C-alpha positions in Angstrom: -24.6 12.1 206.7 -21.6 10.7 204.8 -21.2 8.7 207.6 -24.7 7.7 207.5 -25.3 7.3 203.5 -21.8 4.6 204.4 -23.8 2.6 206.6 -26.7 2.5 204.8 -24.9 1.0 202.1 -22.8 -1.1 204.1 -26.5 -2.5 205.7 -27.7 -2.9 202.0 -24.4 -4.8 201.1 -25.4 -7.0 203.7 -28.9 -8.4 203.5 -28.5 -8.4 199.5 -26.2 -10.2 198.0 -26.8 -9.9 194.4 -26.2 -6.6 194.8 -22.7 -6.6 196.5 -21.0 -10.2 195.3 -19.9 -11.7 192.4 -22.9 -13.5 191.3 -20.6 -15.7 188.9 -18.4 -16.9 191.8 -19.2 -18.8 195.3 -16.5 -18.9 198.1 -15.3 -20.8 201.3 -17.2 -18.0 203.5 -20.0 -17.4 200.9 -22.1 -21.2 200.3 -25.6 -20.7 198.1 -28.2 -22.0 199.5 -31.4 -24.5 197.9 -32.9 -21.1 196.7 -30.2 -18.8 195.5 -28.6 -19.4 191.6 -25.1 -17.8 190.4 -25.3 -16.3 187.4 -22.1 -16.3 184.6 -21.0 -13.4 184.0 -23.2 -12.4 180.6 -25.9 -14.5 181.7 -26.4 -17.4 179.8 -25.7 -19.9 182.0 -27.2 -20.9 185.9 -26.1 -22.8 188.3 -27.7 -24.1 191.7 -30.4 -26.2 192.9 -33.6 -27.8 190.6 -35.4 -30.2 189.9 -37.1 -32.3 187.4 -40.9 -31.8 186.2 -41.8 -35.0 187.8 -39.9 -34.9 190.8 -39.7 -32.8 194.3 -35.8 -34.3 194.4 -33.4 -31.8 194.3 -30.3 -31.7 192.2 -27.3 -30.2 191.7 -26.9 -28.7 188.4 -26.4 -26.1 185.1 -28.6 -24.7 182.8 -29.5 -22.0 180.1 -30.3 -18.5 182.1 -34.4 -17.1 180.7 -35.2 -20.4 178.4 -38.4 -21.9 178.9 -38.9 -24.9 179.0 -35.5 -25.1 181.9 -32.9 -26.6 180.0 -30.6 -28.7 182.0 -26.5 -28.7 180.5 -24.4 -30.2 183.2 -25.8 -32.8 186.2 -23.3 -32.4 190.2 -25.4 -35.1 192.0 -26.8 -37.1 188.9 -26.5 -40.6 191.3 -27.6 -39.1 194.3 -30.2 -36.8 194.8 -31.0 -34.6 197.9 -35.0 -35.2 199.6 -35.1 -31.8 201.4 -34.8 -28.1 200.6 -32.1 -27.0 203.0 -29.2 -28.0 200.4 -26.2 -25.9 200.5 -23.7 -26.0 198.0 -20.1 -24.2 200.0 -15.7 -25.0 199.4 -15.6 -27.6 202.0 -12.5 -27.2 204.8 -10.1 -28.9 202.4 -10.8 -26.6 199.7 -13.1 -28.8 197.2 -16.4 -28.2 196.2 -19.4 -29.8 197.7 -23.0 -30.1 198.2 -24.5 -31.4 201.5 -28.2 -31.7 202.6 -30.1 -30.1 205.7 -28.3 -33.1 207.8 -24.9 -31.5 206.3 -24.5 -34.9 204.7 -22.1 -35.4 201.7 -24.3 -35.8 198.8 -21.2 -34.5 195.9 -18.0 -33.4 195.8 -14.9 -31.9 193.1 -13.0 -34.4 194.9 -9.8 -33.2 194.2 -6.7 -35.4 195.4 -4.4 -33.1 195.5 -4.0 -31.1 198.5 -5.3 -27.6 198.4 -6.8 -24.4 200.7 -10.3 -23.9 201.6 -10.2 -19.9 202.0 -8.2 -20.3 198.6 -10.5 -21.9 196.5 -13.2 -20.6 194.4 -16.2 -21.7 192.1 -17.0 -19.6 189.2 -19.6 -20.3 186.1 -18.0 -18.9 182.8 -20.0 -18.0 179.7 -19.5 -21.2 178.8 -21.2 -23.0 181.1 -18.1 -24.6 182.4 -18.0 -24.2 186.1 -14.6 -24.2 186.8 -12.7 -24.7 190.9 -10.2 -21.9 190.6 -7.0 -21.6 193.1 -5.3 -18.4 194.6 -3.8 -18.0 192.0 -6.6 -18.4 189.0 -5.3 -21.3 188.0 -8.1 -24.1 186.9 -8.7 -26.8 189.9 -11.5 -28.9 188.3 -14.3 -28.2 185.9 -17.1 -29.5 184.9 -16.9 -29.7 180.9 -14.7 -32.6 182.4 -17.2 -34.5 183.0 -19.6 -33.9 181.1 -23.7 -35.3 181.4 -25.4 -35.4 178.6 -25.1 -32.0 176.7 -21.9 -31.7 173.9 -21.5 -27.5 174.7 -19.3 -25.3 172.9 -15.9 -25.3 173.8 -16.1 -28.8 175.9 -13.7 -31.1 174.4 -14.9 -35.0 173.9 -12.6 -38.1 174.0 -9.2 -39.3 175.2 -6.8 -37.2 177.2 -3.3 -38.2 177.5 -3.4 -37.1 181.4 -6.8 -38.3 181.7 -5.7 -41.9 180.2 -10.1 -42.1 179.9 -11.9 -41.7 176.8 -14.7 -38.1 177.8 -18.3 -38.9 176.3 -21.5 -37.2 177.4 -24.3 -40.0 178.2 -27.7 -39.9 177.7 -30.3 -39.4 181.1 -32.4 -42.7 182.3 -35.5 -40.7 181.4 -36.5 -37.1 181.5 -37.0 -36.8 184.5 -34.2 -39.0 186.1 -30.8 -37.7 185.3 -29.4 -40.8 187.0 -26.9 -41.8 183.7 -28.9 -44.0 181.1 -27.8 -46.9 178.4 -26.6 -44.0 175.6 -23.4 -42.7 175.4 -21.9 -40.4 172.6 -18.4 -39.8 172.3 -15.1 -40.7 170.1 -13.9 -43.4 168.7 -9.6 -43.1 169.1 -8.8 -45.1 165.8 -5.3 -43.2 164.2 -8.6 -41.5 161.9 -10.6 -41.3 164.8 -14.6 -41.9 164.0 -18.0 -40.8 165.8 -20.5 -43.0 168.0 -23.6 -43.7 169.6 -23.0 -46.7 171.8 -25.4 -48.2 173.5 -24.2 -50.0 176.4 -20.9 -49.9 174.8 -22.3 -51.8 171.7 -22.5 -49.6 168.9 -25.5 -47.9 168.1 -24.4 -45.6 165.1 -21.4 -43.6 163.7 -20.2 -40.6 161.5 -17.2 -42.7 159.3 -13.6 -41.7 160.0 -12.8 -37.9 160.1 -10.7 -37.0 157.3 -9.5 -33.5 159.1 -12.4 -30.8 158.1 -15.2 -33.2 158.9 -16.6 -36.6 159.1 -16.8 -39.0 156.1 -20.0 -40.2 155.7 -22.1 -37.4 157.8 -25.5 -36.1 156.4 -25.2 -33.1 159.0 -25.5 -29.6 156.8 -24.1 -27.4 159.5 -25.5 -24.6 160.0 -23.6 -20.9 158.4 -22.8 -18.9 161.9 -21.5 -23.1 163.4 -17.9 -23.6 161.9 -17.4 -27.0 162.3 -15.4 -29.3 164.7 -11.7 -29.6 165.3 -9.6 -32.4 166.3 -6.5 -32.3 169.0 -3.6 -35.2 168.6 -0.1 -35.9 169.8 1.4 -39.0 169.9 1.3 -39.4 174.0 -2.2 -40.5 173.0 -4.3 -37.3 173.4 -7.7 -37.0 171.0 -10.2 -34.5 171.9 -12.4 -33.4 170.0 -14.6 -29.2 170.0 -16.5 -27.4 167.7 -17.0 -23.9 167.8 -20.6 -21.5 167.8 -20.3 -17.8 167.7 -23.8 -17.4 169.9 -22.9 -20.4 172.8 -27.1 -20.8 173.1 -26.6 -23.9 170.7 -25.7 -27.7 171.9 -25.6 -31.5 171.0 -28.2 -33.0 174.0 -27.9 -36.9 174.0 -31.0 -37.9 174.5 -32.7 -41.0 176.3 -33.8 -43.1 173.7 -30.3 -42.6 172.1 -30.7 -39.5 169.1 -28.1 -37.3 169.2 -30.3 -33.5 169.3 -28.4 -30.3 167.8 -30.2 -27.7 168.7 -30.3 -24.0 168.4 -32.1 -21.0 170.7 -34.3 -19.1 167.8 -34.6 -15.7 169.7 -37.5 -14.2 167.5 -39.7 -17.5 168.6 -38.2 -18.1 171.6 -37.5 -22.2 170.9 -35.3 -24.5 170.8 -34.9 -25.0 167.2 -33.5 -28.6 165.8 -31.4 -30.6 162.5 -31.5 -33.3 162.0 -31.8 -35.8 164.4 -28.6 -39.0 164.8 -29.0 -41.1 164.4 -32.0 -40.5 161.8 -34.7 -42.8 160.0 -35.1 -45.1 157.8 -31.1 -45.8 158.4 -31.0 -45.3 161.6 -29.2 -48.0 163.6 -25.5 -49.5 163.1 -25.1 -52.1 160.5 -28.9 -52.1 160.2 -28.1 -54.2 156.3 -25.7 -56.5 157.8 -22.4 -57.0 156.1 -22.4 -56.0 152.1 -25.9 -54.8 152.7 -26.3 -51.0 152.0 -28.9 -48.9 153.5 -30.4 -46.1 151.2 -32.1 -42.9 152.9 -33.7 -42.4 149.2 -35.7 -45.6 148.9 -38.5 -47.3 150.5 -36.9 -50.4 151.2 -34.1 -49.1 152.8 -32.1 -51.8 152.2 -30.3 -53.7 149.8 -27.1 -56.0 148.4 -24.2 -53.9 147.0 -24.5 -55.8 143.3 -22.9 -59.1 142.6 -24.6 -60.3 146.2 -27.5 -61.4 146.9 -29.6 -61.9 150.9 -28.4 -64.2 152.8 -31.9 -65.2 154.9 -34.1 -64.8 151.8 -36.5 -65.4 154.8 -35.3 -62.6 157.2 -34.8 -59.8 154.3 -38.5 -60.7 153.2 -40.6 -60.1 156.4 -37.9 -56.4 156.6 -35.1 -58.1 158.9 -32.0 -57.2 156.8 -29.1 -57.7 159.6 -28.1 -61.3 158.2 -26.7 -59.5 155.8 -25.9 -60.7 152.1 -23.5 -62.9 151.0 -21.5 -63.6 146.9 -23.1 -64.8 144.4 -20.3 -66.2 143.2 -16.9 -66.5 145.2 -14.1 -64.4 144.2 -11.6 -65.8 141.6 -8.6 -64.3 143.8 -10.4 -67.0 147.3 -10.3 -69.7 144.5 -6.5 -68.9 143.8 -6.4 -69.0 140.4 -5.9 -65.0 140.2 -3.7 -65.3 137.2 -6.5 -65.9 135.1 -7.0 -63.2 133.0 -10.5 -64.6 131.8 -12.0 -64.4 135.3 -9.5 -62.0 137.4 -12.1 -60.6 140.1 -13.3 -56.8 139.2 -13.5 -54.0 141.4 -17.0 -52.0 141.6 -17.5 -48.5 142.1 -19.7 -46.8 144.9 -20.6 -43.4 144.6 -21.1 -41.0 147.5 -21.1 -43.9 150.2 -20.5 -43.8 154.0 -17.1 -45.7 154.1 -17.9 -48.7 156.8 -15.9 -50.3 159.6 -12.6 -51.6 160.3 -10.4 -49.4 158.0 -7.1 -50.0 157.6 -4.3 -47.5 155.8 -1.6 -47.6 153.5 1.4 -45.9 152.4 0.1 -46.3 148.7 -0.3 -43.6 146.9 -3.5 -42.9 144.7 -2.1 -45.0 142.0 -0.6 -47.7 143.6 -3.7 -48.1 146.1 -6.1 -50.6 143.7 -2.7 -52.1 143.6 -2.0 -52.8 147.0 -5.4 -54.3 147.2 -5.3 -56.2 143.6 -2.2 -58.6 145.3 -3.5 -58.8 148.5 -6.5 -61.4 147.7 -7.8 -60.6 151.9 -8.4 -57.2 150.7 -12.3 -56.8 149.9 -12.2 -53.2 149.1 -10.4 -49.7 148.9 -10.8 -46.1 148.7 -8.5 -42.6 148.3 -9.1 -39.0 149.1 -6.6 -36.6 149.1 -6.8 -36.2 153.2 -6.9 -39.6 154.7 -4.8 -41.0 151.8 -4.7 -45.3 150.8 -8.0 -47.2 152.6 -8.2 -50.4 153.0 -10.6 -53.4 153.9 -10.6 -56.9 154.5 -13.2 -59.2 154.9 -16.2 -58.3 155.3 -18.0 -54.1 154.8 -20.6 -53.2 157.4 -22.2 -50.6 158.0 -22.4 -49.4 154.5 -24.4 -46.5 153.9 -24.8 -44.4 149.7 -26.0 -41.1 149.1 -23.8 -39.4 151.7 -22.8 -35.7 151.6 -19.2 -36.3 152.8 -20.0 -40.1 150.9 -16.3 -41.3 148.8 -16.4 -43.3 146.4 -15.8 -47.2 147.3 -14.3 -49.6 145.2 -15.3 -52.9 145.9 -13.9 -56.8 144.8 -16.4 -59.4 143.4 -16.5 -61.5 140.9 -16.0 -60.8 137.3 -19.2 -62.4 136.1 -21.3 -60.5 138.9 -20.0 -57.5 137.5 -22.8 -55.4 135.8 -21.8 -53.5 133.1 -17.9 -51.4 132.7 -20.0 -48.9 134.1 -20.4 -50.1 137.6 -16.7 -51.6 137.3 -12.8 -50.1 137.9 -11.0 -53.1 136.7 -6.8 -54.0 137.4 -5.1 -53.6 133.5 -3.3 -56.8 132.9 -0.7 -56.4 129.5 -2.1 -58.9 126.5 1.0 -60.3 126.7 0.5 -61.4 130.1 -3.0 -62.3 129.8 -1.4 -64.2 126.4 1.0 -66.7 128.3 -1.3 -67.2 131.1 -3.6 -68.6 129.3 -1.5 -70.4 127.5 -0.2 -72.3 130.9 -4.3 -72.6 131.6 -5.3 -74.6 128.6 -1.6 -76.5 129.6 -3.2 -77.6 133.2 -6.4 -78.1 131.5 -4.8 -80.5 129.3 -3.4 -82.6 132.0 -6.4 -82.3 134.7 -8.1 -84.2 131.8 -5.8 -86.8 131.3 -5.2 -87.0 135.0 -9.3 -87.3 135.0 -8.8 -90.2 132.7 -6.8 -92.1 134.3 -8.5 -91.5 137.1 -11.8 -91.6 136.6 -13.2 -94.8 138.6 -12.4 -92.5 142.2 -16.3 -91.4 144.3 -17.0 -88.9 145.4 -18.8 -85.7 144.2 -14.4 -84.0 145.7 -12.5 -86.3 143.5 -11.0 -84.0 141.7 -9.3 -82.0 144.7 -8.5 -85.9 146.4 -6.4 -86.5 143.4 -4.8 -83.2 143.9 -4.1 -84.0 147.1 -2.4 -86.8 147.0 -0.7 -85.8 144.7 0.7 -82.8 147.2 1.2 -86.0 149.7 3.3 -87.5 147.1 6.2 -85.2 146.5 6.1 -83.8 149.9 8.5 -83.9 152.5 6.6 -85.2 155.0 6.6 -88.7 153.7 10.3 -88.1 153.2 10.4 -88.2 157.1 8.1 -90.2 158.4 10.1 -92.5 155.5 7.9 -95.9 154.5 5.6 -96.0 157.4 2.9 -94.6 154.7 3.8 -96.9 151.8 1.7 -100.3 154.0 -1.1 -98.0 155.5 -4.3 -96.8 153.7 -4.0 -93.2 152.6 -6.5 -90.6 153.4 -9.1 -92.2 151.8 -11.8 -91.4 154.2 -10.9 -88.3 155.0 -13.7 -86.1 154.0 -13.1 -83.1 152.1 -14.9 -80.0 152.1 -15.9 -77.6 148.9 -14.5 -74.0 149.6 -18.0 -72.5 148.9 -18.8 -74.8 151.9 -16.5 -73.2 154.1 -17.2 -69.1 152.6 -20.4 -70.1 153.4 -19.7 -71.6 156.9 -17.4 -69.1 158.3 -19.2 -65.7 156.5 -16.5 -65.6 153.7 -14.1 -65.8 156.8 -15.9 -63.2 158.6 -13.1 -61.1 161.1 -16.1 -61.1 163.7 -15.7 -64.8 163.3 -11.6 -64.9 163.3 -10.6 -67.2 166.3 -6.9 -66.7 166.2 -3.8 -66.3 164.1 -0.4 -68.2 163.3 2.3 -68.8 162.2 -0.1 -71.2 159.3 -2.5 -68.2 159.3 -5.4 -67.3 160.5 -8.4 -69.7 162.4 -12.4 -69.2 161.9 -15.1 -70.1 163.7 -17.6 -71.0 161.2 -21.5 -73.6 161.6 -22.1 -76.0 158.8 -25.9 -76.2 157.3 -26.2 -79.4 159.8 -25.7 -77.0 162.8 -22.0 -78.1 163.5 -19.6 -75.8 164.9 -16.2 -76.5 163.3 -12.5 -74.4 163.0 -11.4 -73.5 160.0 -7.6 -73.4 159.8 -6.8 -71.4 157.1 -3.5 -71.2 154.7 -2.1 -67.5 154.3 -0.7 -67.2 151.1 2.3 -64.9 152.0 3.2 -67.2 154.6 6.5 -68.7 155.4 5.1 -71.5 156.2 2.1 -73.8 154.5 2.2 -76.8 152.9 4.3 -79.2 154.0 3.4 -78.2 157.4 -0.3 -78.4 156.7 -0.1 -82.2 155.2 2.2 -82.8 157.8 -0.9 -82.5 160.3 -3.0 -84.1 158.0 -1.8 -87.5 157.8 0.1 -86.7 161.5 -2.9 -86.1 163.4 -6.2 -87.9 161.5 -4.2 -91.2 162.1 -4.7 -89.4 165.9 -7.7 -90.7 168.4 -7.1 -89.5 171.7 -10.1 -87.2 174.6 -7.0 -85.7 175.1 -6.4 -83.9 171.4 -8.0 -82.4 168.7 -10.8 -84.3 167.0 -9.7 -82.9 162.3 -13.2 -83.2 160.7 -11.6 -82.5 156.8 -9.6 -80.9 154.9 -10.2 -78.5 151.8 -7.9 -78.0 148.7 -9.3 -75.8 146.0 -6.7 -74.1 143.3 -4.1 -72.4 146.0 -6.6 -72.4 148.5 -5.4 -75.1 152.1 -7.4 -75.3 154.9 -8.1 -77.7 158.2 -11.3 -78.4 159.9 -11.4 -78.9 163.5 -13.9 -79.5 165.8 -15.0 -76.4 167.5 -13.4 -75.1 171.4 -15.6 -73.0 172.7 -13.6 -72.3 175.9 -10.5 -70.9 173.2 -6.7 -71.5 174.1 -5.4 -72.6 177.8 -3.2 -68.8 177.5 -6.2 -67.0 176.7 -7.8 -67.9 180.7 -3.7 -68.3 181.9 -3.3 -64.8 181.4 -6.3 -63.2 179.9 -6.3 -60.4 183.2 -10.4 -60.9 183.3 -10.9 -64.2 182.9 -8.1 -66.0 185.3 -10.5 -66.3 188.2 -11.9 -69.4 185.6 -9.3 -71.5 186.9 -9.3 -72.2 190.1 -5.9 -74.5 190.8 -8.7 -78.0 191.0 -8.3 -77.6 187.0 -5.4 -76.3 186.8 -4.3 -79.7 188.1 -6.8 -81.8 186.4 -5.2 -79.3 182.7 -1.9 -80.8 183.5 -3.4 -84.4 183.8 -4.5 -84.1 180.6 -1.8 -82.6 178.7 0.2 -86.0 180.4 -2.0 -87.9 178.9 -2.7 -86.8 175.2 1.3 -86.6 175.2 1.9 -90.0 176.4 -0.5 -90.8 173.6 1.2 -89.4 170.8 4.6 -90.4 172.5 4.0 -94.4 172.9 -0.2 -95.7 173.3 -0.4 -94.5 168.9 0.6 -96.6 165.7 2.8 -93.9 165.5 5.6 -92.3 167.5 5.2 -88.4 167.8 7.0 -86.1 168.8 4.7 -82.3 168.3 7.7 -80.3 168.1 5.4 -77.5 168.9 3.9 -77.8 172.5 3.1 -74.5 174.3 0.1 -72.6 176.2 -1.6 -71.4 172.9 -1.6 -74.9 171.4 -3.7 -76.5 174.8 -7.6 -75.6 173.0 -10.5 -76.3 176.3 -13.7 -77.8 176.1 -17.0 -77.9 177.2 -16.0 -78.6 179.9 -12.5 -77.3 180.8 -10.6 -80.1 179.7 -7.5 -79.6 177.8 -6.8 -80.8 173.9 -3.4 -81.0 172.1 -3.3 -79.2 168.6 -1.5 -77.2 165.9 0.8 -80.5 164.9 1.7 -78.4 162.0 5.8 -79.4 163.1 5.3 -83.2 164.4 7.7 -85.6 163.2 7.0 -89.0 163.2 9.5 -92.1 164.6 10.2 -95.3 163.7 9.3 -98.2 165.8 13.2 -98.5 166.8 14.2 -94.3 166.9 15.0 -92.6 169.9 16.0 -89.1 168.5 16.5 -87.5 165.1 18.8 -84.5 163.7 16.4 -81.7 162.1 18.7 -78.9 160.2 15.5 -76.4 160.3 14.5 -75.9 163.4 11.3 -74.2 163.9 9.4 -73.4 167.5 8.7 -71.4 169.9 11.4 -69.6 172.0 11.2 -70.9 175.9 10.0 -73.6 175.2 12.0 -75.5 173.5 15.1 -77.6 174.5 18.9 -76.1 174.5 19.5 -79.1 172.6 16.8 -78.9 169.8 17.5 -74.9 169.8 21.4 -74.9 169.6 21.6 -78.1 167.9 18.6 -79.5 166.5 18.4 -83.0 168.3 14.6 -84.0 169.2 13.1 -86.2 170.7 10.4 -87.4 173.3 12.2 -85.4 175.8 12.4 -82.6 173.7 8.6 -82.7 174.5 9.1 -83.5 178.2 10.5 -79.7 177.7 8.2 -78.1 176.8 5.8 -79.9 178.9 7.8 -78.2 182.3 7.7 -75.3 181.0 4.1 -75.4 180.6 3.5 -76.8 184.3 4.7 -73.9 185.8 3.2 -71.4 184.0 0.4 -73.3 184.9 0.9 -72.7 188.2 2.5 -69.3 188.4 -0.4 -67.9 185.7 2.5 -66.1 184.8 4.1 -66.4 180.5 7.4 -67.8 180.8 9.4 -65.1 179.7 7.6 -62.6 182.6 9.8 -60.4 184.9 9.9 -61.5 187.8 12.5 -59.7 189.6 13.2 -56.4 187.2 16.6 -56.5 189.3 17.9 -59.6 188.4 16.2 -59.7 184.9 14.5 -63.5 185.9 13.0 -65.6 183.1 10.1 -67.7 184.5 13.0 -71.0 185.1 14.9 -68.8 186.7 12.5 -67.3 189.1 10.5 -71.4 190.0 15.2 -72.3 190.1 15.6 -69.4 192.4 12.9 -70.2 194.8 13.1 -74.1 195.3 16.9 -73.2 196.5 15.5 -70.9 199.2 12.3 -73.8 200.3 9.6 -71.6 199.0 8.6 -73.5 195.8 4.9 -72.7 196.7 4.9 -69.2 196.2 5.2 -69.9 192.2 1.1 -70.4 192.8 -1.0 -67.7 191.2 -1.7 -65.5 194.5 -5.2 -65.3 193.1 -6.0 -69.1 193.0 -3.7 -69.9 196.3 -5.5 -73.0 198.1 -3.3 -73.7 201.2 -5.2 -77.6 201.5 -3.5 -77.7 197.8 0.0 -76.6 199.0 1.3 -80.3 198.4 0.2 -80.8 195.1 1.2 -77.8 194.4 4.4 -78.0 195.6 4.9 -81.5 193.9 3.6 -80.0 190.0 6.7 -77.0 190.7 8.7 -80.2 191.5 7.6 -81.8 188.4 8.6 -78.9 186.3 12.3 -78.4 187.3 12.7 -82.3 186.4 11.0 -81.7 183.7 13.2 -78.7 182.2 16.7 -80.2 182.9 19.1 -79.1 180.5 20.4 -82.2 180.0 18.0 -85.0 178.4 18.8 -88.1 180.0 17.6 -86.3 182.9 14.2 -85.4 182.1 11.6 -88.2 183.1 9.3 -89.9 180.4 5.6 -88.9 180.6 4.7 -92.2 181.7 6.9 -91.2 184.6 5.2 -87.4 184.9 0.8 -89.0 184.9 2.9 -91.5 187.9 4.9 -89.1 189.8 1.1 -86.3 189.4 -0.5 -89.3 191.2 1.1 -90.6 193.8 2.2 -88.6 196.8 4.2 -92.3 198.1 6.9 -91.6 195.1 9.8 -90.1 195.9 11.2 -87.4 193.2 15.0 -87.0 192.8 16.0 -83.1 193.4 15.9 -81.4 190.5 19.0 -80.0 188.8 20.0 -77.0 187.2 17.7 -76.0 184.1 18.1 -75.2 180.5 19.2 -71.4 179.9 18.8 -69.9 183.6 20.4 -66.5 183.7 20.9 -66.5 180.4 17.6 -66.5 178.4 18.0 -62.9 177.1 17.3 -61.9 172.8 21.0 -61.4 173.2 21.8 -64.7 174.4 19.5 -66.5 171.7 20.5 -64.7 169.3 23.9 -66.1 169.7 22.3 -70.0 169.6 22.6 -68.6 165.7 26.1 -68.4 166.0 27.7 -71.8 167.0 25.1 -73.9 165.7 24.4 -75.1 162.6 20.6 -74.7 162.0 18.1 -73.0 160.6 16.5 -71.5 164.1 13.2 -70.0 162.7 10.8 -68.7 165.6 7.0 -68.4 166.0 
């Protein structure tokens, strides 16, 4: 009798997996078919095949158990649906979890690269909704939480894992019936103080504001009572993972195909999902809706308004409820005009309450009392805020994505011109001692009297900018630039014809020097892209007020480049000098600088060999003009790839003449006690003894030629064992008879082998140790243009095998010059 019962039980187990097997797991010997599912131990989730409402395709996924309508939280084969009903989910021979169709074709795999054993692997569905592939000892080999779909579940972690190295996000479905990746993603932006973002094709659509350790500053959401909030894990290796806790686990965030994030909790009484506030929600439903310096308000009929002290940039667009163009200042900041010591017109800080802080926050170590002063003392600081968790927060230039009346918002102080402030209740001014104010006022009176005297003396000068032009000429007269060039300008027409731009015109053209218009930055300051009212695009080079360089370099560049006209030199359009503001205005070069293409990973393929060869020729033609063909003899002294700009046809133009020197007709060499330039491009006689000549520029040209050929920076280490500099490497290849091996492999073409070898040869001739051995630039052009010219054998380049930081420092120890690297 007992034997009969055991046999009956065994037979029943054989035909009923649901009774005898663990319902939450599958193994190598126990796969699941199209009609079967796994159920987590607590019964919250199911795993198996499913179809969407309007599609007959079969997908493998995880969904909430016993919830109608079916709510899928994870999909395996989102891009490769199965069209038949014979699919199988199993453990493969290599131990991976895989999905196959009726023909045995693999449609998806967990794809664990480490060697696994089939019999030792098991896939288990957890009560959290996480599908885990486990090894023989229960260790986790793979888990679905690391590959999220469109749903953020409790216990799941989004963000950057230092081991994985990727930023984990959830991604919307393409449509309600198509789980393939759509246009929207949601995740964490791994900044110092991270924020949650919704992206539309990598462009921001919505953001929370920065994390303050407990919540996101600027979030409007009112968490449910049982919702315990977010947790953020961070370390010094780049780990930044965000998760949240929820007691019932019947809760999730879902990113819909239209880009809206829903917060959903299961209502047992109504047997339906109840939703929290949608993100983003109307009316401030998109990132930067009101543009720069515009505030979006949830409690107003018209959501967008300008910060006080600002007006719409385009009133017509604003009247049509298109607010993207944003706002501009009614009046320029007094700090921007350079007279920030004038206590009468000092800029003030206007307080805005309960604000979602704008993008691009910077953090300072200043305490609460010092935070205001840090911003006040920096004319580039547009706004500041302080709270106990984040400390001192600063913003520079434009403010974007402002919202008010935020539940977790903070007080934000925005810099405005004093005349734009409405009342003392809306301002937060910097306190200035009365004694200092009186002293400054007296200085202001004295300057006013002096200005009247100067104006009377030069009243006959024409032009609406004559006061600025007068300041310009006074600076020129006192500048050391005049001493450098001697009497060369005494009989030359001064710079009367050089256009002077008003500060406000350039501020408007560059959107108040917005960060989005920043083209680059050097020792001089920042260069911005701008657009004049008539539509002309310009580049504005703005002197940084705390720059070690400045007035002398600016005046030098104006005097030099205003007298030069050549297709391979950047054209100077004018300048601006108002108060302490000093700016140069150039023609805009749409293709940026040469280093962007040579050393930028994404741009290298745009420079084929023919283009590179043409660029080398163009640089040489520009240098010949500087050295021999212009009215002046100019030594550039800071020639490098970042100072070679490219126009729309990829023609090179030499720029940045701030360090240029002008030679007399009978002068071939000069000496300076102030060596300024860029390490790697400076000739040895200039770096160590302060001697410069045409051959100094030729040395720099040789380095540039070798960089263009190789596509590598001059400081690149080509051989870690020998710590090689570019010149070392080129010299070694030349001696080994393998000069063409220096060529960038991405553009190497055997048909150009002779040109490449010739360019390497010329480059090595230009970087020879002794200046007399180097060819002049006109000779270089002849060498490039004819294969019939026999070139001399190059001698050992300068600095070979000794270009390292320690020996560079030794140059200063033995030199009488003051070396300043850039």
